[in-house]
C-alpha positions in Angstrom: 142.5 25.9 -276.4 141.0 22.5 -277.1 142.9 19.8 -278.8 141.6 16.8 -280.7 143.0 13.9 -278.6 145.7 11.9 -280.2 146.5 14.6 -282.7 148.5 17.8 -283.0 145.3 19.7 -284.0 144.7 22.6 -281.5 141.5 24.3 -282.5 139.0 27.1 -281.7 136.3 26.4 -279.1 133.8 26.9 -282.0 134.0 25.0 -285.3 132.4 27.1 -288.1 130.1 25.0 -290.2 130.5 25.7 -293.9 127.3 23.8 -294.9 125.6 27.1 -295.7 128.3 28.3 -298.1 126.9 28.4 -301.6 123.4 27.6 -300.1 122.0 30.2 -297.9 125.2 32.3 -297.9 126.6 33.3 -301.3 130.3 33.6 -301.9 130.6 37.2 -300.8 128.7 36.5 -297.6 130.7 33.4 -296.9 133.9 35.4 -297.3 132.6 37.9 -294.8 131.7 35.2 -292.4 135.1 33.6 -292.6 136.8 37.0 -292.2 134.8 37.8 -289.1 135.4 34.3 -287.6 139.1 34.6 -288.3 139.2 38.0 -286.6 137.7 36.4 -283.5 140.4 33.7 -283.3 143.6 35.6 -282.9 147.1 34.4 -282.1 147.5 30.6 -281.6 143.7 29.9 -281.6 143.3 28.3 -284.9 140.1 28.9 -287.0 138.4 25.5 -287.4 136.1 25.1 -290.4 133.9 22.0 -291.2 132.7 21.2 -294.7 131.9 18.2 -296.9 132.1 17.2 -300.6 128.3 17.0 -300.7 127.6 20.5 -299.4 126.5 22.4 -302.5 127.9 19.6 -304.6 131.4 20.8 -303.8 130.6 24.5 -303.8 131.1 24.9 -300.1 134.7 23.5 -300.4 135.4 25.7 -303.4 134.3 28.8 -301.5 136.4 27.9 -298.5 139.4 27.1 -300.8 139.0 30.3 -302.6 138.9 32.3 -299.4 142.0 30.6 -298.0 143.9 31.2 -301.3 142.9 34.8 -301.5 143.7 35.5 -297.9 146.8 33.3 -297.8 145.2 31.5 -294.8 145.7 27.8 -295.5 148.5 27.4 -292.9 146.4 29.0 -290.2 143.1 27.2 -290.7 142.2 23.7 -289.5 140.2 22.2 -292.3 137.7 19.3 -291.9 135.8 17.8 -294.8 134.1 14.5 -295.5 133.8 11.7 -298.0 130.1 11.8 -298.6 127.7 9.2 -300.0 126.0 11.3 -302.8 124.9 8.8 -305.5 127.7 6.4 -304.9 127.0 2.7 -304.6 129.8 2.0 -302.2 130.8 5.4 -300.8 133.5 4.2 -298.4 135.2 1.8 -300.8 138.9 2.4 -301.4 138.4 3.8 -305.0 135.6 6.1 -303.9 137.5 7.4 -300.9 140.6 8.1 -303.0 138.5 9.9 -305.7 136.6 11.9 -303.1 139.8 13.0 -301.4 141.3 14.2 -304.6 138.2 16.2 -305.5 138.2 17.8 -302.1 141.9 18.7 -302.3 141.2 20.4 -305.7 138.2 22.2 -304.4 140.0 23.4 -301.3 143.1 24.4 -303.3 145.3 22.6 -300.8 147.7 19.7 -300.6 146.3 18.2 -297.3 143.1 17.8 -295.3 143.5 18.2 -291.6 140.6 16.0 -290.5 138.9 13.7 -293.1 135.6 12.1 -292.1 133.8 9.1 -293.4 130.5 11.1 -293.6 128.1 8.2 -293.1 128.7 4.6 -292.3 128.8 2.3 -295.3 128.1 -1.3 -294.2 128.3 -2.5 -297.9 132.1 -1.9 -297.7 134.3 -3.9 -295.3 135.8 -1.7 -292.5 139.2 -3.2 -293.4 138.9 -1.6 -296.9 137.7 1.8 -295.6 140.4 2.0 -292.9 143.2 0.9 -295.1 142.2 3.6 -297.7 142.1 6.3 -295.0 145.5 5.2 -293.7 146.9 5.3 -297.3 145.8 8.9 -297.5 147.5 9.6 -294.1 150.7 7.9 -295.1 150.7 9.9 -298.4 150.4 13.2 -296.5 147.1 14.0 -298.1 145.1 13.6 -294.9 146.5 14.3 -291.4 143.9 12.4 -289.4 140.8 10.2 -290.2 137.5 10.5 -288.4 134.0 9.2 -288.5 130.6 10.9 -288.7 127.2 9.4 -288.0 128.6 6.1 -286.8 126.8 4.0 -284.2 128.5 2.9 -281.0 128.6 -0.7 -282.2 130.3 0.3 -285.5 132.8 2.5 -283.7 133.9 -0.5 -281.5 134.2 -2.6 -284.7 136.2 0.1 -286.4 138.6 0.4 -283.4 139.1 -3.4 -283.3 139.7 -3.5 -287.0 142.2 -0.7 -286.9 144.1 -2.3 -284.1 144.2 -5.6 -286.0 145.4 -3.9 -289.1 148.0 -1.8 -287.3 146.6 1.5 -288.5 145.6 4.6 -286.5 141.9 4.5 -287.3 139.5 7.2 -286.4 140.6 9.9 -284.0 137.2 11.8 -283.8 133.5 11.5 -284.1 130.9 13.9 -285.5 127.5 13.0 -284.0 124.1 14.8 -283.6 124.2 16.2 -280.1 122.9 19.3 -278.4 120.9 20.5 -275.4 117.6 19.1 -276.7 119.0 16.0 -278.4 121.0 14.2 -275.7 120.0 10.6 -275.2 121.3 9.3 -278.6 124.8 10.4 -277.8 124.9 10.1 -274.0 123.5 6.6 -273.6 126.0 4.7 -275.7 128.3 6.8 -277.9 129.8 8.9 -275.1 131.2 5.9 -273.3 132.6 4.4 -276.5 134.4 7.5 -277.6 135.7 8.1 -274.1 137.1 4.6 -273.9 138.8 5.0 -277.3 140.2 8.4 -276.4 138.4 10.1 -279.4 137.4 13.7 -279.7 133.8 14.8 -280.4 132.7 17.6 -282.7 128.9 17.7 -282.5 126.8 19.0 -285.4 123.3 20.6 -285.2 124.7 22.1 -282.0 122.0 24.7 -281.9 119.2 22.2 -282.8 118.8 23.7 -286.3 118.5 27.2 -284.8 116.0 26.4 -282.0 118.5 27.1 -279.2 119.0 30.6 -280.4 115.6 31.4 -278.9 114.0 32.7 -282.1 111.6 29.8 -282.5 108.7 30.1 -280.1 105.1 29.0 -280.2 103.1 31.1 -282.6 106.1 32.8 -284.1 107.0 32.5 -287.8 110.7 32.6 -288.8 112.0 33.1 -292.3 114.5 30.2 -292.6 114.8 27.0 -294.6 115.3 25.3 -291.2 112.2 26.7 -289.6 109.9 23.6 -290.0 112.5 21.3 -288.4 113.5 23.8 -285.7 109.9 24.5 -284.8 109.4 20.8 -284.0 111.3 21.4 -280.7 108.6 23.8 -279.5 106.7 22.3 -276.6 107.1 21.7 -272.9 110.6 20.3 -273.0 111.9 22.8 -275.5 110.3 25.7 -273.6 111.9 24.6 -270.4 115.4 24.5 -272.1 114.8 28.0 -273.6 113.8 29.4 -270.2 117.0 28.1 -268.6 119.1 29.4 -271.5 117.5 32.8 -271.3 118.2 32.9 -267.6 121.9 32.1 -267.9 122.3 34.4 -270.9 120.9 37.3 -268.8 123.3 36.5 -266.0 126.3 36.4 -268.2 125.3 39.3 -270.5 125.5 37.2 -273.6 123.3 35.4 -276.2 121.3 32.2 -275.7 123.2 30.7 -278.7 126.6 31.3 -277.0 125.3 29.7 -273.8 124.0 26.6 -275.6 127.3 26.2 -277.4 129.3 26.7 -274.2 127.3 24.1 -272.4 128.0 21.6 -275.2 131.7 22.6 -275.4 132.0 21.8 -271.7 130.5 18.3 -271.9 132.8 15.3 -271.4 134.6 14.2 -274.7 133.5 17.3 -276.6 136.3 19.2 -278.3 134.2 21.9 -280.0 130.7 22.2 -281.2 130.0 22.9 -284.9 127.6 25.8 -285.7 126.9 27.8 -288.9 125.5 31.2 -289.6 124.1 32.7 -292.8 125.0 36.3 -292.0 127.6 38.1 -290.1 124.9 39.3 -287.7 124.0 35.6 -286.9 127.7 34.8 -286.4 128.0 37.6 -283.9 125.5 35.7 -281.7 127.8 32.7 -281.7 131.2 34.2 -281.2 130.8 35.0 -277.5 131.2 31.3 -276.8 135.0 31.8 -277.4 135.3 33.7 -274.1 132.3 32.5 -272.1 132.6 30.2 -269.1 129.8 28.8 -267.1 129.7 28.3 -263.4 129.0 24.8 -262.1 125.5 26.0 -261.0 124.7 27.4 -264.4 125.9 24.3 -266.2 123.9 22.1 -263.9 120.8 24.2 -264.3 121.0 23.7 -268.1 121.6 20.0 -267.7 118.6 19.6 -265.4 116.3 21.7 -267.7 117.2 19.6 -270.7 116.9 16.2 -269.0 
């Protein structure tokens, strides 16, 4: 069971992305997705769900909160959400962070957020102000741990130095864009920084907007709002990655999506990849990652194909 470093948060190997709740998955479908995901994480393996105040203008949080309340699940689920920019002038200012956290707490029908992200960096607000505001929420018990999303390596270093100077805990985790076909942006700088700081990593777009499921191929049309962006990966590099995924999936008797997620989960610094599904059938393709393990040779084959 992976644990976010420096925290008491032990989580599932797969973090369920709730960005589709209230968007491509209505409330009933979202409840069914959460039920199936919870069924797949028995015992001490905590369901881990990622949302944000901007997803569906709060609707994603509301659906998750409604499900937890109806199923009496709050104490079992690790909840991550984010203070998002929206139309705010200074989204990570202290007043905006406090207001955003209170909205999220109401939407989620809870008294605490387990992992609270600064969704995007806000260079218009001093890091001192942002980190103090996050720490105030932690001290008040409304947030258990603060984290960053979409921060550069340079800004993560500045944030750590600032937190140390202020005597606050700072960010314990990072949510970056990282997957088998999008490696350089994370691996060239960010990985070394988060490793040095002892942070945990929860990558988003873990399946490259669906491309790594194998359903996006040259000449094929897919009915999905993400199809145009996913199809952008079609080409020599993408085809090589899909061929390697298909080979390993055949050897392990599982899905290409599960193999892609397991490769990511086994990368240095990664705690758990984030992936979403808009139907229970799509989720079924992801869940085998919970039990799948790759051999060194299989992992290296995927790494070489995606280089």
